C-alpha positions, 0 to 999 in steps of 0.5 A, a space after each residue: 621820491 618826493 614826487 610820490 610822497 607828494 602824490 600819496 599825501 595828495 591821496 591821503 588827503 582826498 582820501 581824508 577830504 571825502 570821509 570827512 565828507 561822507 562823516 559830516 553828511 552822516 552826522 546832519 543826515 543823523 541830526 536831521 533825523 534826530 530831530 524829526 523824531 523830537 518834532 513828532 514826539 512834541 507833536 504827539 504830546 501836544 496832541 495827546 494833551 489837546 485831545 484829553 483837554 476836548 475829552 474833558 470839555 465834553 464830559 463836562 458839557 455832558 454833566 452840564 446837559 445832566 444836571 439841567 434836564 434834571 432841574 427841568 424834570 424835577 421842575 415839571 413833576 413839581 408842576 404836574 404835581 401840583 396841577 393834579 392838586 388844584 384839579 382835586 380841589 378844583 373839583 371838591 370846590 365844584 361839587 360843593 358849589 353844586 350842592 350849594 346852588 342845587 340847595 338854594 334852586 330847590 328852596 327857590 322852588 319851593 317859594 315861587 311853587 307856594 306863589 303861584 307865578 310858575 309860568 313866568 319863573 319856569 321861563 326865567 328858570 329855563 333861560 338862567 339853567 340854559 345859560 348855566 349849562 353852556 358856561 359850565 359846557 365851556 369851562 369845562 371845555 377849557 379846562 380839559 384842553 389845559 389839561 391836554 395842552 401840559 399832557 403834550 408838552 410833558 410828554 414832548 419834553 420827557 421824550 
């Protein structure tokens, strides 16, 4: 009987060892699974935080871009308004200058007619008149080009 008890005891020990090994394996596997779950949760939290931070950064960049674009528009519109005022004043001064020069020229012509040096003065007048016309043409084309350049620049900035 002793042998039978010994065999039963060995069998029970072997079964207990097998059960313990299975339980330890299961317990280790569950610890591993829970650790993986914890890692996944930590990664998810970190990624979510990084995504929020990136979105806030993008929003701040867009706000800065909007602020800068607004400043550029304000400056440009102010420049265009000042330029229009300048053109109005410049045009008025040109008209006034033309009237004064016309008056001076009429007085001069009256004097030339009365002094009987008409032929010489006609030649001088034609030369001066041509020079004046050439200068006026050059100046007006320059102003027109500047206006075109500013208009094109404004269009490209605003588009």
